GUVO-651111 format. One line per field, with one value per residue (C-alpha): residue in one letter; residue number from 0; x, y, z. Coordinates in nm, 4 decimals, decimal comma. Example, Ala and Ser with C-alpha at 12.3 -4.5 7.8 and 13.67 -1.06 7.14 Angstrom:
# GUVO-651111
residuo	c(a	s)
num	c(0	1)
x	c(1,2300	1,3670)
y	c(-0,4500	-0,1060)
z	c(0,7800	0,7140)
This chain:
# GUVO-651111
residuo	c(x	x	x	x	x	x	x	x	x	x	x	x	x	x	x	x	x	x	x	x	x	x	x	x	x	x	x	x	x	x	x	x	x	x	x	x	x	x	x	x	x	x	x	x	x	x	x	x	x	x	x	x	x	x	x	x	x	x	x	x	x	x	x	x	x	x	x	x	x	x	x	x	x	x	x	x	x	x	x	x	x	x	x	x	x	x	x	x	x	x	x	x	x	x	x	x	x	x	x	x	x	x	x	x	x	x	x	x	x	x	x	x	x	x	x	x	x	x	x	x	x	x	x	x	x	x	x	x	x	x	x	x	x	x	x	x	x	x	x	x	x	x	x	x	x	x	x	x	x	x	x	x	x	x	x	x	x	x	x	x	x	x	x	x	x	x	x	x	x	x	x	x	x	x	x	x	x	x	x	x	x	x	x	x	x	x	x	x	x	x	x	x	x	x	x	x	x	x	x	x	x	x	x	x	x	x	x	x	x	x	x	x	x	x	x	x	x	x	x	x	x	x	x	x	x	x	x	x	x	x	x	x	x	x	x	x	x	x	x	x	x	x	x	x	x	x	x	x	x	x	x	x	x	x	x	x	x	x	x	x	x	x	x	x	x	x	x	x	x	x	x	x	x	x	x	x	x	x	x	x	x	x	x	x	x	x	x	x	x	x	x	x	x	x	x	x	x	x	x	x	x	x	x	x	x	x	x	x	x	x	x	x	x	x	x	x	x	x	x	x	x	x	x	x	x	x	x	x	x	x	x	x	x	x	x	x	x	x	x	x	x	x	x	x	x	x	x	x	x	x	x	x	x	x	x	x	x	x	x	x	x	x	x	x	x	x	x	x	x	x	x	x	x	x	x	x	x	x	x	x	x	x	x	x	x	x	x	x	x	x	x	x	x	x	x	x	x	x	x	x	x	x	x	x	x	x	x	x	x	x	x	x	x	x	x	x	x	x	x	x	x	x	x	x	x	x	x	x	x	x	x	x	x	x	x	x	x	x	x	x	x	x	x	x	x	x	x	x	x	x	x	x	x	x	x	x	x	x	x	x	x	x	x	x	x	x	x	x	x	x	x	x	x	x	x	x	x	x	x	x	x	x	x	x	x	x	x	x	x	x	x	x	x	x	x	x	x	x	x	x	x	x	x	x	x	x	x	x	x	x	x	x	x	x	x	x	x	x	x	x	x	x	x	x	x	x	x	x	x	x	x	x	x	x	x	x	x	x	x	x	x	x	x	x	x	x	x	x	x	x	x	x	x	x	x	x	x	x	x	x	x	x	x	x	x	x	x	x	x	x	x	x	x	x	x	x	x	x	x	x	x	x	x	x	x	x	x	x	x	x	x	x	x	x	x	x	x	x	x	x)
num	c(0	1	2	3	4	5	6	7	8	9	10	11	12	13	14	15	16	17	18	19	20	21	22	23	24	25	26	27	28	29	30	31	32	33	34	35	36	37	38	39	40	41	42	43	44	45	46	47	48	49	50	51	52	53	54	55	56	57	58	59	60	61	62	63	64	65	66	67	68	69	70	71	72	73	74	75	76	77	78	79	80	81	82	83	84	85	86	87	88	89	90	91	92	93	94	95	96	97	98	99	100	101	102	103	104	105	106	107	108	109	110	111	112	113	114	115	116	117	118	119	120	121	122	123	124	125	126	127	128	129	130	131	132	133	134	135	136	137	138	139	140	141	142	143	144	145	146	147	148	149	150	151	152	153	154	155	156	157	158	159	160	161	162	163	164	165	166	167	168	169	170	171	172	173	174	175	176	177	178	179	180	181	182	183	184	185	186	187	188	189	190	191	192	193	194	195	196	197	198	199	200	201	202	203	204	205	206	207	208	209	210	211	212	213	214	215	216	217	218	219	220	221	222	223	224	225	226	227	228	229	230	231	232	233	234	235	236	237	238	239	240	241	242	243	244	245	246	247	248	249	250	251	252	253	254	255	256	257	258	259	260	261	262	263	264	265	266	267	268	269	270	271	272	273	274	275	276	277	278	279	280	281	282	283	284	285	286	287	288	289	290	291	292	293	294	295	296	297	298	299	300	301	302	303	304	305	306	307	308	309	310	311	312	313	314	315	316	317	318	319	320	321	322	323	324	325	326	327	328	329	330	331	332	333	334	335	336	337	338	339	340	341	342	343	344	345	346	347	348	349	350	351	352	353	354	355	356	357	358	359	360	361	362	363	364	365	366	367	368	369	370	371	372	373	374	375	376	377	378	379	380	381	382	383	384	385	386	387	388	389	390	391	392	393	394	395	396	397	398	399	400	401	402	403	404	405	406	407	408	409	410	411	412	413	414	415	416	417	418	419	420	421	422	423	424	425	426	427	428	429	430	431	432	433	434	435	436	437	438	439	440	441	442	443	444	445	446	447	448	449	450	451	452	453	454	455	456	457	458	459	460	461	462	463	464	465	466	467	468	469	470	471	472	473	474	475	476	477	478	479	480	481	482	483	484	485	486	487	488	489	490	491	492	493	494	495	496	497	498	499	500	501	502	503	504	505	506	507	508	509	510	511	512	513	514	515	516	517	518	519	520	521	522	523	524	525	526	527	528	529	530	531	532	533	534	535	536	537	538	539	540	541	542	543	544	545	546	547	548	549	550	551	552	553	554	555	556	557	558	559	560	561	562	563	564	565	566	567	568	569	570	571	572	573	574	575	576	577	578	579	580	581	582	583	584	585	586	587	588	589	590	591	592	593	594	595	596	597	598	599)
x	c(-8,3141	-8,2602	-8,3958	-8,6872	-8,5979	-8,6107	-8,3651	-8,0823	-7,8354	-7,6601	-7,2867	-7,1036	-6,8157	-7,0032	-6,9131	-7,0909	-7,2805	-7,3404	-7,6450	-7,5807	-7,8532	-7,9270	-7,7502	-7,4246	-7,4609	-7,3638	-7,6164	-7,5572	-7,2440	-7,1530	-6,7898	-6,6427	-6,9518	-7,3174	-7,4095	-7,1340	-7,2039	-7,2691	-7,0178	-7,2758	-7,6219	-7,7796	-8,0360	-8,1934	-8,1331	-7,9818	-7,6514	-7,5243	-7,5288	-7,2799	-7,2705	-7,0383	-7,1546	-6,9572	-7,1029	-7,1190	-7,0708	-7,3851	-7,4749	-7,4992	-7,8545	-7,9548	-8,0421	-7,7619	-7,8335	-7,9433	-7,7844	-7,9507	-7,8629	-7,7326	-7,6787	-7,4767	-7,1846	-7,3049	-7,3870	-7,1908	-7,2292	-7,0309	-7,2525	-7,2117	-7,3936	-7,3862	-7,4756	-7,5450	-7,4594	-7,4459	-7,0690	-7,0543	-7,1110	-6,9399	-6,9505	-6,8947	-6,8085	-6,8867	-6,7919	-6,6581	-6,3989	-6,4317	-6,1943	-5,8314	-5,7416	-5,9151	-6,2738	-6,2818	-6,5367	-6,3894	-6,5337	-6,3779	-6,4757	-6,4459	-6,4803	-6,7008	-6,7658	-6,6757	-6,5193	-6,7332	-6,6665	-6,6993	-6,7117	-6,6496	-6,8083	-6,7166	-6,8709	-6,7852	-6,9803	-6,9107	-7,1522	-7,4589	-7,3950	-7,3316	-6,9520	-6,7435	-6,4059	-6,0657	-5,9672	-5,6022	-5,3205	-5,0828	-4,8025	-4,9879	-5,3139	-5,6342	-5,7498	-6,0575	-6,0248	-6,2753	-6,2303	-6,1625	-6,2214	-6,0149	-6,1187	-5,8510	-5,9353	-5,7088	-5,7240	-5,4969	-5,7342	-5,6485	-5,8636	-5,9466	-6,1468	-6,4377	-6,7170	-6,6049	-6,6279	-6,3574	-6,3970	-6,2334	-6,3152	-6,1827	-6,2692	-6,2702	-6,2235	-6,2731	-6,0467	-5,9690	-6,0050	-5,9748	-6,0200	-6,1376	-6,1172	-6,2091	-6,0626	-6,1415	-5,8892	-5,8918	-5,7439	-5,4722	-5,3292	-5,0972	-5,2557	-5,4166	-5,2238	-5,2563	-5,5508	-5,5105	-5,8459	-5,7989	-5,6664	-5,9458	-6,2038	-6,0760	-6,0649	-6,4178	-6,5607	-6,3822	-6,5197	-6,8817	-6,8526	-6,7051	-6,9682	-7,2649	-7,1340	-7,2354	-7,6046	-7,8003	-8,1158	-8,1440	-8,5161	-8,7064	-8,6691	-8,2919	-8,2175	-8,4433	-8,3241	-7,9534	-7,9914	-8,1744	-7,9033	-7,6320	-7,8258	-7,8518	-7,4799	-7,4138	-7,6177	-7,4033	-7,1343	-6,8468	-6,6341	-6,9114	-7,1802	-7,4463	-7,7029	-7,8515	-8,2187	-8,1248	-7,8246	-8,0272	-8,2109	-8,5292	-8,6403	-9,0121	-9,2873	-9,5252	-9,3797	-9,3863	-9,4837	-9,3189	-9,2766	-8,9013	-8,6737	-8,3092	-8,2666	-7,8860	-7,8968	-7,9436	-8,2999	-8,3076	-8,6253	-8,4897	-8,1564	-8,3210	-8,5371	-8,2361	-8,0464	-8,3300	-8,3080	-7,9304	-7,9401	-8,2031	-7,9921	-7,6589	-7,4901	-7,3898	-7,0894	-7,3074	-7,5502	-7,2688	-7,1323	-7,4779	-7,5252	-7,1905	-7,2944	-7,6188	-7,4437	-7,2065	-7,4829	-7,7180	-7,4234	-7,5329	-7,8373	-8,1237	-8,3769	-8,2951	-8,3036	-8,3284	-8,5149	-8,2175	-7,8502	-7,5717	-7,3836	-7,1099	-7,3621	-7,3938	-7,6968	-7,7363	-7,8967	-8,0347	-8,2657	-8,1984	-8,3281	-8,1041	-8,2904	-8,0518	-8,1595	-8,4885	-8,5543	-8,6236	-8,8833	-8,9586	-9,0173	-8,9158	-8,7848	-8,4619	-8,3743	-8,0554	-8,0554	-8,3735	-8,5812	-8,7591	-8,4482	-8,5829	-8,9405	-9,0905	-9,1578	-9,2291	-9,2342	-8,8557	-8,8095	-8,9901	-8,7928	-8,4583	-8,5552	-8,6811	-8,3492	-8,1487	-8,3774	-8,3309	-7,9538	-7,9683	-8,1900	-7,9702	-7,6524	-7,4917	-7,2066	-7,3298	-7,2780	-7,3569	-7,4201	-7,6778	-7,8798	-7,8309	-7,9496	-8,2583	-8,3517	-8,2993	-8,5268	-8,8062	-8,7701	-8,8189	-9,1232	-9,2804	-9,3271	-9,3918	-9,5703	-9,9102	-9,8048	-9,8989	-9,6172	-9,5379	-9,5460	-9,3756	-9,4546	-9,2976	-9,6067	-9,5488	-9,8989	-10,0043	-9,9023	-10,1518	-10,1904	-10,0866	-10,1875	-9,8713	-9,6589	-9,8435	-9,8109	-9,4361	-9,4095	-9,5769	-9,3161	-9,0336	-9,1702	-9,2514	-8,9020	-8,7402	-8,9507	-8,8216	-8,4640	-8,5146	-8,6850	-8,3880	-8,1634	-7,9528	-8,0797	-8,2360	-8,5425	-8,8803	-9,0396	-9,3866	-9,4140	-9,3239	-9,5633	-9,8345	-9,7107	-9,7301	-10,0885	-10,1801	-10,0514	-10,2275	-10,5570	-10,5256	-10,4710	-10,7572	-10,9973	-10,9014	-10,7485	-11,0128	-11,3350	-11,5901	-11,8454	-11,6060	-11,4042	-11,0709	-10,7933	-10,7534	-10,4625	-10,4878	-10,7131	-11,0453	-10,9762	-11,1750	-10,8760	-10,6785	-10,3024	-10,0988	-9,8651	-10,1506	-10,0513	-9,7590	-9,9878	-9,9790	-9,6169	-9,5045	-9,7072	-9,9389	-10,2357	-10,2456	-10,3136	-10,6469	-10,7879	-11,1028	-10,9739	-10,6573	-10,8481	-11,0923	-10,8052	-10,6373	-10,9619	-11,0411	-10,6972	-10,7497	-11,0795	-10,9771	-10,6042	-10,5562	-10,4727	-10,6384	-10,3597	-10,3785	-10,0886	-10,1182	-10,1077	-9,9632	-10,2702	-10,5264	-10,3977	-10,6153	-10,4756	-10,4204	-10,5497	-10,3243	-10,3967	-10,2877	-9,9220	-9,9482	-9,8585	-10,0515	-10,0466	-10,0737	-9,8199	-9,7815	-9,8283	-9,5678	-9,3906	-9,3057	-9,6762	-9,7589	-9,5020	-9,6528	-9,9914	-9,8453	-9,6984	-10,0307	-10,2227	-9,9836	-10,0217	-10,4011	-10,3897	-10,4522	-10,1187	-10,2028	-10,3180	-10,0016	-9,7780	-9,9535	-9,9185	-9,5515	-9,4701	-9,6583	-9,4404	-9,1285	-9,2390	-9,2141	-8,8374	-8,6331	-8,4330	-8,1530	-8,3771	-8,3913	-8,6836	-8,7515	-8,9705	-9,3063	-9,4964	-9,7139	-10,0198	-10,1253	-9,7909	-9,6958	-9,3454	-9,1260	-9,1121	-8,9244	-8,5621	-8,3761	-8,2846	-8,4711	-8,3708	-8,7270	-8,8466	-8,5753	-8,5932	-8,9604	-8,8979	-8,6473	-8,8783	-9,1757	-8,9639	-8,8503	-9,2075	-9,3470	-9,0607	-9,1174	-9,4880	-9,4273	-9,6393	-9,4589	-9,5111	-9,3365)
y	c(2,2882	1,9118	1,7140	1,4749	1,1510	0,9568	1,2056	1,0519	0,7778	0,5604	0,5039	0,3360	0,1245	-0,1154	0,0954	0,4173	0,5652	0,8897	1,0183	1,1976	1,4126	1,4464	1,7839	1,6299	1,7325	1,5009	1,6056	1,3293	1,1578	1,0329	0,9503	0,7089	0,4892	0,4840	0,6137	0,8772	1,2495	1,3805	1,6090	1,6798	1,7274	1,9468	1,6702	1,7664	2,1385	2,3858	2,4336	2,5896	2,2432	2,0925	1,9592	1,8868	1,9787	1,8751	1,9513	2,2011	2,5643	2,7774	3,1447	3,3020	3,2835	3,0091	2,6521	2,4001	2,1877	1,8296	1,5354	1,4288	1,0654	0,8603	0,4937	0,2503	0,1009	-0,2535	-0,4460	-0,2197	0,0752	0,3056	0,5968	0,7631	1,0926	1,2791	1,6389	1,7779	2,1485	2,4079	2,3608	1,9847	1,6706	1,5752	1,2684	1,2443	0,9062	0,8768	0,5839	0,4801	0,2014	-0,0905	0,0060	-0,0745	0,2153	0,5531	0,5898	0,7746	0,9346	0,9649	1,1741	1,1593	1,4167	1,2915	1,5043	1,3388	1,6036	1,9698	2,1868	2,2105	2,4612	2,2799	2,3708	2,1796	2,3453	2,1757	2,2980	2,0701	2,1157	1,8677	1,7434	1,7417	2,0909	2,2566	2,2934	2,4867	2,3099	2,4749	2,4414	2,4869	2,3554	2,0904	1,9595	2,0747	1,9059	2,0687	1,9457	2,0303	1,9690	1,9895	1,8055	1,4349	1,4471	1,5449	1,5289	1,5531	1,6917	1,5947	1,7011	1,8119	2,0989	2,4396	2,5251	2,8421	2,9335	3,1755	3,2208	2,9175	2,6994	2,5353	2,5833	2,4537	2,6004	2,4150	2,3062	1,9531	1,8431	1,4970	1,2443	1,4656	1,2974	1,5023	1,3337	1,4725	1,2732	1,3296	1,0954	1,0789	1,0185	1,0788	1,4255	1,3064	1,0571	1,0959	1,2087	0,9336	0,8015	0,9936	0,8541	0,6600	0,7256	0,5298	0,2179	0,2442	0,2627	-0,0603	-0,2357	-0,1208	-0,2418	-0,5770	-0,6142	-0,5680	-0,7837	-1,0683	-1,0321	-1,0332	-1,3498	-1,5430	-1,4629	-1,7812	-1,6069	-1,5986	-1,5399	-1,2739	-1,0103	-1,0454	-0,6759	-0,5700	-0,8530	-0,7866	-0,4134	-0,4894	-0,7357	-0,4786	-0,2287	-0,4757	-0,5468	-0,1723	-0,1493	-0,4171	-0,2930	-0,5100	-0,5186	-0,6806	-0,8138	-0,5833	-0,4558	-0,1055	-0,0539	0,2518	0,4874	0,7980	0,9559	1,1629	1,1428	1,1830	0,9273	1,2260	1,5349	1,8210	1,5888	1,4379	1,0765	1,1131	0,8407	0,7366	0,4101	0,3810	0,0846	-0,2898	-0,4001	-0,7719	-0,7994	-0,6190	-0,7964	-1,1367	-1,0967	-0,9585	-1,2708	-1,4788	-1,3074	-1,3381	-1,7085	-1,7748	-1,6048	-1,7687	-1,5371	-1,7618	-1,5580	-1,2553	-1,4828	-1,6348	-1,2872	-1,1698	-1,4778	-1,4074	-1,0441	-1,1631	-1,3961	-1,1191	-0,8600	-1,0808	-1,2330	-1,4301	-1,2159	-1,3221	-1,2367	-0,8710	-0,9021	-0,5619	-0,5071	-0,3173	-0,2601	-0,0450	-0,1782	-0,3167	-0,4499	-0,1361	-0,1384	0,2296	0,4216	0,7201	0,9425	1,3163	1,5997	1,8263	2,1545	2,3497	2,1461	2,2565	1,9051	1,7629	1,9962	2,1329	1,7915	1,8208	1,7102	1,5717	1,2777	1,0830	0,7678	0,5691	0,5476	0,2355	0,0283	-0,0879	-0,1588	-0,5030	-0,6469	-1,0162	-1,0769	-1,0279	-1,3656	-1,5235	-1,3426	-1,4277	-1,7926	-1,8155	-1,6754	-1,9238	-2,2040	-2,1052	-2,0939	-2,4432	-2,5722	-2,4260	-2,5824	-2,2886	-2,4302	-2,5438	-2,3105	-2,4719	-2,1438	-2,0466	-2,3516	-2,2678	-1,9118	-2,0403	-2,2579	-1,9666	-1,7459	-2,0030	-2,0380	-1,6619	-1,6758	-1,9489	-1,6935	-1,3806	-1,4650	-1,3748	-1,0229	-0,7074	-0,5410	-0,2515	-0,4771	-0,4773	-0,1105	0,0156	0,2034	0,4780	0,4398	0,1832	-0,1806	-0,4195	-0,7889	-0,7590	-1,0588	-1,0480	-1,0645	-1,3765	-1,5378	-1,4787	-1,6211	-1,9322	-1,9295	-1,9201	-2,2225	-2,4112	-2,3674	-2,4703	-2,7863	-2,8626	-2,8076	-3,0564	-3,3079	-3,2904	-3,4086	-3,0891	-2,9670	-3,1026	-2,9583	-3,0376	-3,1398	-3,2341	-2,9265	-2,6983	-2,8739	-2,7945	-2,4338	-2,4110	-2,5378	-2,2959	-1,9926	-2,1040	-2,1518	-1,8176	-1,6271	-1,8005	-1,7356	-1,3821	-1,2327	-1,3359	-1,1507	-1,4143	-1,1582	-1,0009	-1,3186	-1,1523	-1,1472	-0,8105	-0,5919	-0,6795	-0,8680	-0,6892	-0,4458	-0,3915	-0,2416	-0,4274	-0,4467	-0,5399	-0,7554	-1,0093	-1,0841	-1,2818	-1,5452	-1,7804	-1,6953	-1,8078	-2,1290	-2,0362	-2,1282	-2,2666	-2,0183	-2,1803	-2,1394	-1,9253	-1,7062	-1,6300	-1,5470	-1,3342	-1,1400	-1,0759	-0,9474	-0,7334	-0,5674	-0,5029	-0,3290	-0,1327	-0,0634	-0,0064	0,3380	0,4795	0,3363	-0,0112	-0,0074	-0,1126	0,0947	-0,0590	0,0251	0,3054	0,6450	0,9269	1,2443	1,5103	1,2847	1,0370	0,6877	0,3407	0,4377	0,7320	0,9852	1,2516	1,2694	1,0157	0,8242	0,6731	0,3180	0,0951	-0,0727	-0,3946	-0,4470	-0,4063	-0,6724	-0,8970	-0,8539	-0,9629	-1,2692	-1,3614	-1,3163	-1,5571	-1,8053	-1,8116	-1,8627	-1,5065	-1,5051	-1,2584	-1,0059	-1,0707	-1,0145	-0,6908	-0,5542	-0,6571	-0,4921	-0,1811	-0,1740	-0,2094	0,1012	0,3033	0,2514	0,5502	0,5446	0,3596	0,0874	0,2234	0,2361	0,4337	0,3041	0,4293	0,5732	0,8808	0,8330	1,1972	1,3477	1,0598	1,0370	0,8244	0,9087	0,7768	0,6772	0,5835	0,3374	0,1035	-0,2590	-0,3417	-0,2494	-0,4248	-0,7536	-0,8285	-0,7221	-1,0082	-1,2514	-1,1720	-1,2041	-1,5480	-1,6567	-1,5318	-1,6891	-2,0228	-2,0069	-1,9045	-1,5931	-1,3395	-1,1748	-1,2675)
z	c(-9,2824	-9,2977	-9,5906	-9,5839	-9,4108	-9,7368	-9,8917	-9,6894	-9,7721	-9,5157	-9,5098	-9,2234	-9,0994	-8,8655	-8,5644	-8,6518	-8,9467	-9,1325	-9,3199	-9,6504	-9,8083	-10,1798	-10,1877	-10,0657	-9,7015	-9,4181	-9,1535	-8,8991	-8,7731	-8,4259	-8,3486	-8,2659	-8,1980	-8,2943	-7,9480	-7,9196	-7,9314	-8,2821	-8,4525	-8,7257	-8,5733	-8,8410	-8,8913	-8,5582	-8,5800	-8,8231	-8,9979	-8,6764	-8,5192	-8,7602	-9,1163	-9,4077	-9,7553	-10,0620	-10,4042	-10,6896	-10,5912	-10,5867	-10,5526	-10,2043	-10,0721	-10,3161	-10,2238	-10,2804	-10,5888	-10,5385	-10,7146	-11,0384	-10,9720	-10,6822	-10,6227	-10,4186	-10,6084	-10,6684	-10,3531	-10,1221	-9,8872	-10,1174	-10,2239	-10,5623	-10,6272	-10,9589	-11,0354	-11,3837	-11,3929	-11,6748	-11,6733	-11,6649	-11,4598	-11,1358	-10,9112	-10,5345	-10,3828	-10,0099	-9,7857	-9,4470	-9,4690	-9,2247	-8,9506	-8,9207	-8,6967	-8,6684	-8,7934	-9,1251	-9,3526	-9,7020	-9,9856	-10,3343	-10,5965	-10,9542	-11,2665	-11,5304	-11,7980	-11,8394	-11,5694	-11,2557	-10,9723	-10,6372	-10,2700	-9,9481	-9,6455	-9,3174	-8,9920	-8,6997	-8,3782	-8,1008	-7,8300	-8,0577	-8,1907	-7,8583	-7,8594	-8,1135	-8,1366	-8,1562	-8,5234	-8,6109	-8,8279	-8,6983	-8,9152	-9,2256	-9,1258	-9,0049	-8,6649	-8,4571	-8,0825	-7,7977	-7,4692	-7,5281	-7,9048	-8,2049	-8,5699	-8,8392	-9,1838	-9,4732	-9,8379	-10,1205	-10,1931	-10,0525	-9,7500	-9,5588	-9,2519	-9,2372	-8,9810	-8,7793	-9,0917	-9,3041	-9,6802	-9,9950	-10,3381	-10,6408	-10,9956	-11,1358	-11,4967	-11,6483	-11,4785	-11,1789	-10,8398	-10,5223	-10,1860	-9,8518	-9,5275	-9,1672	-8,9027	-8,5307	-8,2554	-7,8775	-7,8348	-7,5954	-7,8445	-8,1410	-8,4696	-8,6782	-8,9757	-9,2986	-9,4962	-9,8189	-9,9868	-10,3085	-10,1339	-9,8779	-10,1557	-10,3132	-9,9753	-9,8869	-10,2161	-10,1739	-9,8216	-9,9241	-10,2358	-10,0331	-9,7615	-10,0009	-10,1699	-9,8570	-9,9120	-9,9816	-10,1090	-10,4888	-10,5327	-10,7271	-10,4543	-10,4270	-10,4805	-10,1922	-9,9673	-10,0269	-9,9666	-9,6426	-9,5369	-9,6073	-9,3977	-9,1086	-9,1339	-9,1240	-8,8025	-8,6346	-8,3970	-8,5172	-8,1988	-7,9918	-8,2284	-8,0810	-8,3314	-8,3046	-8,3865	-8,5959	-8,6184	-8,5264	-8,2379	-8,2248	-8,5860	-8,5140	-8,5542	-8,5658	-8,7408	-8,4906	-8,2044	-7,8968	-8,0154	-8,0559	-7,9194	-7,9218	-8,1141	-8,1038	-7,8675	-7,8875	-7,8219	-7,7499	-7,9554	-8,2622	-8,2422	-8,2034	-8,5125	-8,7001	-8,6019	-8,7450	-9,0830	-9,0940	-9,0115	-9,2771	-9,5437	-9,4652	-9,2142	-8,9251	-8,8119	-8,7349	-8,5511	-8,3452	-8,2582	-8,1460	-7,9286	-7,7609	-7,7095	-7,5505	-7,3077	-7,2011	-7,1639	-6,9622	-6,7711	-6,4659	-6,3986	-6,6271	-6,3542	-6,4242	-6,8013	-6,9647	-7,2890	-7,4294	-7,3637	-7,4951	-7,7964	-7,5714	-7,3192	-7,1028	-6,8717	-6,7820	-7,0696	-6,8804	-7,0845	-7,1202	-7,3379	-7,5498	-7,5169	-7,7421	-8,0464	-8,2102	-8,3399	-8,6825	-8,8400	-8,4924	-8,3341	-7,9709	-7,7351	-7,8782	-7,6551	-7,5917	-7,3860	-7,3433	-7,0272	-7,1520	-7,0786	-6,7428	-6,8494	-6,8033	-7,1481	-7,1132	-7,4887	-7,4969	-7,3278	-7,6210	-7,8886	-7,7280	-7,6792	-8,0370	-8,1643	-7,9570	-8,0775	-8,4421	-8,3966	-8,2503	-8,5330	-8,8071	-8,6746	-8,4960	-8,2895	-7,9503	-7,6540	-7,3211	-7,1431	-7,4058	-7,3025	-6,9339	-6,9998	-7,1804	-6,8820	-6,6431	-6,8507	-6,8327	-6,4574	-6,4335	-6,6632	-6,4504	-6,1740	-6,3811	-6,7084	-6,5627	-6,4594	-6,6554	-6,8484	-7,0847	-7,3903	-7,7289	-7,7982	-7,4727	-7,3597	-7,1075	-6,9727	-6,7090	-6,7404	-6,8957	-6,9663	-7,3318	-7,5404	-7,7495	-7,4339	-7,3185	-7,6616	-7,6604	-7,3089	-7,4532	-7,7342	-7,4796	-7,2960	-7,6170	-7,7652	-7,4373	-7,4277	-7,7779	-7,6588	-7,3735	-7,6013	-7,8406	-7,5571	-7,5458	-7,2071	-6,8910	-6,7232	-6,5655	-6,8940	-6,7687	-6,5474	-6,8343	-7,0708	-6,8185	-6,8030	-7,1815	-7,1734	-6,8932	-7,0834	-7,4016	-7,2210	-7,0422	-7,3686	-7,5496	-7,2618	-7,1611	-7,4753	-7,7274	-7,8071	-7,9111	-8,0290	-8,2777	-8,3448	-8,2780	-8,0251	-7,8538	-7,7495	-7,3805	-7,1421	-7,1014	-7,3862	-7,7030	-7,8854	-8,1496	-8,1890	-8,4960	-8,2855	-8,2833	-8,6434	-8,5016	-8,3454	-8,6483	-8,7345	-8,3887	-8,4095	-8,1221	-8,3433	-8,6979	-8,9802	-9,0693	-8,7176	-8,7386	-8,4532	-8,6499	-8,9676	-8,7684	-8,6092	-8,9443	-9,0940	-8,7884	-8,8060	-9,1764	-9,0961	-8,7884	-8,8157	-9,1899	-9,3248	-9,6346	-9,8498	-9,6971	-9,4513	-9,0876	-8,7689	-8,4519	-8,2416	-8,2153	-8,1016	-7,9734	-8,1232	-7,8606	-7,5844	-7,4109	-7,5396	-7,4346	-7,4815	-7,2426	-7,5141	-7,7039	-8,0835	-8,3613	-8,5659	-8,9094	-9,0287	-8,8645	-9,1532	-8,9689	-8,8992	-9,2663	-9,3572	-9,0887	-9,2548	-9,5891	-9,4166	-9,2589	-9,5816	-9,7510	-9,4645	-9,4939	-9,8704	-9,9884	-10,1689	-10,4469	-10,1887	-9,9875	-10,2891	-10,3841	-10,0311	-10,0177	-10,3483	-10,2409	-9,9299	-10,1444	-10,3352	-10,0112	-9,9948	-10,0962	-10,4181	-10,2367	-10,0932	-9,7360	-9,4931	-9,1775	-8,8968	-9,0260	-9,3215	-9,2722	-9,4963	-9,4565	-9,5549	-9,7881	-9,6459	-9,4224	-9,0515	-8,7485	-8,7005	-9,0167	-9,1469	-8,9165	-8,8567	-8,7487	-9,1003	-9,2999	-9,1072	-9,1870	-9,5473	-9,5690	-9,3898	-9,6133	-9,9279	-9,8116	-9,7380	-10,0691	-10,2607	-10,0897	-10,1761	-10,5379	-10,4758	-10,6899	-11,0212	-11,3415)
C-alpha cells in the first residue's frame, strides 16, 4: 500500500518527477515527460503496478523500515534519507540530474556507521502498471523493453531476477558508496551512455545552488519561500517553459471518492500565477520562457483559448479512466487526460492578462506579439464577458455567472487599458474604459447580497466562494470597502473548517452540489493563503500572520504541500506537490514581510 501523501518527497529534472516514500520506495515516475505513462504506478495501486525500493533489508512478511531522518541537501532537490538499524546507519541519496541526454534517476547508497545489509527491489511495469516488460541483459547491462520504451538499469552491485522483479542484496560499511541508476531511451535507439553518478551528483548540486542564488527574497520566511520556488522550478518543463499544476494524477481530494483528476498539464491560470511569483522573486528567465510558451500555445487563435494545454502546447487532452488501477486508498476512477480542457472559464483571460501586465511592469523584454495577443483577448471578452461559464473551480455542473469570472474579466480590461495608456499598445481606449465600468457595475449590482453584506459565488446565488477573496488583491475594490470586509468575514463564518482553514465553496456530501459531483473535499490551501493575504490587507496583521504560520505547519517535513488539507483525517489530500499551493505561500510571505507582520 502507498504511503500517506505527505510521506513522499519530490525529486525531478525539470522534465519529469518521481515521488520517494519514507521507506525508500519510488512509487511514481513517468518517463520521459511529466505526462508520459508511468513505469512506477504503485502510488495508485499496489506493488504489482511498479515500484523501486532501496533501503535496509528486512524480514519476509514484515513492513519495510522507514527512514529515521530525511532532508534535502541544502537548497537543492537532492534527497538524503537515513536509516538507523541494529547493525548501523545508512544513507540513500536520491536525485534526477538536469538533463544532458537520457533522463536518469540516480540512487547512491552510503555507509555511515556499522555494516548494514541492504536490498534494492526494482519492479518495472510500463503503461501505468499494465505491461510487464521484457527484462534481459545486454552488453552487461540490465534493460527492460516494452513497445516504444526501454529502461536501462546500471549498478556495480550483483543483481538477480525473481518473480518478475530485479533484486540486489549487498552490505555497506562506513565510506562505501554504491550507485544505482535507471535511464530511459526509446527502444529503437542505441543504449544510453553509461551513467556517471558521482559527477552527476556534483553537477546537480551546483545547478540548484546557482539557481537559488538568483532569489531576491531575504525575509523571515526565506526557507519556506525558497523551498516553494525550487518546487515550482521542478514543475517547469524546461524544453518549452510550460509549468505543470502537479506531477501526479488522481491523488484524491476526497479519500475513497471520485474527485480524482490528472494535473500533469499546464493550466493558464496556475502558470500565470506561478509566473507572478517567479517575477517577484527575481526569476525573469522562467517568466520569459513561460511567455514564449503561451504565445506558441495560443498561436493565432485566441478566440479558442483553452484553459489548459499540454506541456509542449498540445490542445487535445482527452480524458480516460484506467480501470486496472484500484486507485490511491481505493479512490477511483484513476483518470489520465483532463476533460475540463475545453471548458469556458472566463477568469483565465484575466489571469493571463495580469501575468503579461506584470511582466511588462517588471521590465521583461518587450514582445510585440504579447501586446497583440492581449488586445485580441479583450476583443473576445467584449462579446463574451456577460456569458455564464464553468468558473475557476472547473465545475462539471451547469454554467453560471460566477462573480470571480466577472471580476477577472474586469482585471483583463483594466490591465489592457493601462498598457494602452503607457503608450505600448493602441486600442479603443474610451470604449474599453466604458466596458470596464460596465463590468464593475454589473458585478456590484448582481453579485452582491446587500442583506448579508457579502459578494456571492454567482449571480442569484446565496452561496459563498473563496475566490471572492481575490477581489481586493486584484484591485477591483479597495481593502477598506465595507463590501470587501463583509465578504471576508462571511467567508470566515461560512467556509472555515474547525481548524480555521478555508473551503473553496460548500459541498453537499453524497448529493451533487454546484460542481456536479458527489462527496466532499478538504480545505483548499490556496484559499487559506488568500484569507491570510486579505486579513493583512484590512489591517488584521496579527491574525494574518498566525493563519500563515499555521498553514506553514501543514507542510510535510520537506516543506511540500498537496492541493488540500483534510480537517477530519488531519492529512494532506489531492495531487502533490501542488503549484497552486506553493505560489500563494510565496505571495503571502512577501506581503507579510512587506507589512512587517511576522514574529521575532
